[in-house]
N, C-alpha and C positions, 0 to 999 in steps of 0.2 A: 266946723266941728272943733270943739275945744279938745286939748290934749290932757293927758293925765297930770302933767306937771302943773298946768294952770289950775286944775281942780284941787290938787294937793295944796298949792299955795293959798287958795282961798280958805281951805279948811284950817291950815296952819295959822293963818291970820286971826281966825276966831279963837283958836286954842291957846296961842302962845302966851298972851298976857296973863290969863287966869292960871295957866300952868306955872308960870314963873313965880307967882306968889306962893306956890307950894314947893319951891325949890327945884323944879324941873327946868331943863333947858332943851331947846331944839337943836339936834345935831344935823341930820340930813336924812333923806329918803323916807320921810314920814315918821321919824322916830324922836320921841321925847324921852329924856333919861334923867334920873335922879340918883345920886350916890348917897348911901346912908352914912351915918357917923363912923361906922367901923372901917370905912374907906374901901371896902371890898364888894359889898352888896350893891348891885345896880338894879333899879326898877325901870322898866321900859314900857312905854305906850307906843304901839307900832301900827301905823295905818298902811295898808297895801291895797292895790287895785288889780283886778283882772278885766280884760276887755274881750267881749264876745259879740259878734254881729253888730259892731259899731257902738255898743253900749258898755258902760262901766259897772263893775260890781265892787263895792268897797268892803273891806274887812278890818276890824280893829282887834288887835291881840295884846294882851298884857303879859309881860315876861319878867321874871326875877332871876338874875344871874349872880354867881359868886365864883370867880375864877380861882381864888385861893382855896376856899372851902372844898371845892369840887375838883381840885387839881388831880388827885389820885383817882377820883371817880371817872374822870375823863379817860384815863388810861385803861381802867378796868372795863368800862362800858364799851370802848372801842374793841377790846379783846373779845368781849362777849359777843358783840355783833359779828365780828370777823369769824369767830368759831361757829356761829349760826349759819354761815354761808358755806360751810365745809363740804356739803353734799350737792351743791349746785354745779351746773356745768361750768367748765373752766372759764370761758369768755364772760359769762354773766357774773360768775363769782368774782373775777378780777375787777370788773367794772364796779360792782357793789363795794368791794374793799377799797378801791380808789376813792369812792364817794365818802365812805366812812372816815378815811384818813384825812380828808379835807375838812371835816367838820370838827367843831369844838363842842364838847358835851358838858357845858358848865351852867345849864339852866336848872335852877332849884325847883321852879314851878312856873306855871303859866295858866292863862285863861283865854279861851276863844268863845266858849259858850256862856254868854253874859246872863243867861237865865238864872245861873247860880247866885246872882246878886240881887234878885228881886226880894222885896220885903217878906218877912215871915208869913204874913197872912194875905199877901198880895197874889191875886190870880195871875196866871201866865198871860191871859188876854189883856189885863190891865197893864202889866209890865210892857208887853209888846206895843201897846198903844202909846205909852209915854216914851219908850226907848226902842224905836224900830231900827236904829242904826246898827245894832248888834247883828242883824240879819236883814239888810236892806234889799230892795228890789234892784234890778238892772235899771240904769238911767243914762240919758244922753249927756246931760250936764246938770249942774246943781239947781238950776231953775226948774228943770224937768223933775228932779228929785223932790223939790218942795211941792210941786203940783201933785205928785203921786201921794206924798205924805198928807197933804191937805185933804185929798179925796178919802184917805183912810181915817181921817180925824186925828192925826198925830201932829205933834209940834214940828216946827221947821227944823231943817238940818242944823241950823245955827244953835237953836235952843237945845237940841239933842246932843250936840257936841259938848255943851256945858254940862249936861246931865252925865255924859260919859266921864267927865273929869271927876265928878263926885263919886260915881260908881267905882272908878279905878282907884281912887284914894281909899275907898272902903275895902277893896280887895287887897291893896298893898299893905294896909294896916294889919290885916289878918296874917299876911305872910311874914311879918316881922317877928312872929312867934315861931321859934324853931320847932316846937311840938306840933303846931298846925301843919307845917311843911311835912313833918314825919308822918302825920296821920292822913295827909291828903295826896301823897305821892307814893309811887311804888319803889323803883330802884333807888331813887334819891333818899327816900325814907329809910330803906334798909341800910344804905351806905352810912347815913348820918348816925343811926343807932349803933352800928358797928364801930364807928369812929369814937363814939361816946362811951363805949364799953358796956352798953345796955344789952348784954347777951341774951337774956331771957326774952326781952322784947323783940330782938332780931328773930329769934326762933318762932315766936308767936306770929309776927307779921309775915314771915316767910311762909309758914303753914297756912295762914289765912289767904295769902295770894295764890298758893297752889290750889286751895279749895275753890277759890273764886274762879280761877282759870279752868278747873275741872268742870265746874257747873256751867261754864260757857262753852265747853267742848274743846278747850285749848289744851293740848298735851305737849309735853316737851320730848324731843328726840333723845334717845340714849346716846 
């Protein structure tokens, strides 16, 4: 039985050279990163694995971080989360607070559901057929994964890894527009608008989020 490290190494070997041509470098733990020209924004392509019943499940997440831009957001968001635990039982509350204090909240935006990157007129069925890796089945090893993909009529995992590069570049290009981030995030968008002094837009976005949460049956405690 192969281990996670061996599978990851095979995937990295396929991804590394094509990614390098776009300015990414492999760091460790399934993570490729690229720094933008501002020196602060970092784009990340991150592969992770879960193991269950002797099989692997792979996940690919896209992340955009900026530690400088979100320095104050990190502090405010921690305080907000800690305040939200105020009515919990002492032991559970203390554990939650410890977890919050260990984290750094410097992510501008991210993507886990790759369906958002399908072409405008492309059906979900067609997208899944050409890029199954965004939500792959459990597999024993990469040979087993290719056998499963072949039965489904999908390209090999190697071909789909290359597809994932093109899709990730498409996503990262969108995120280089600060207004896209504002429009497609919640707390980060509010924070950025406040930092930019766009007061009316802050109020509009805040009210829109309250309405959205109300429609979803989510209420805030007083």
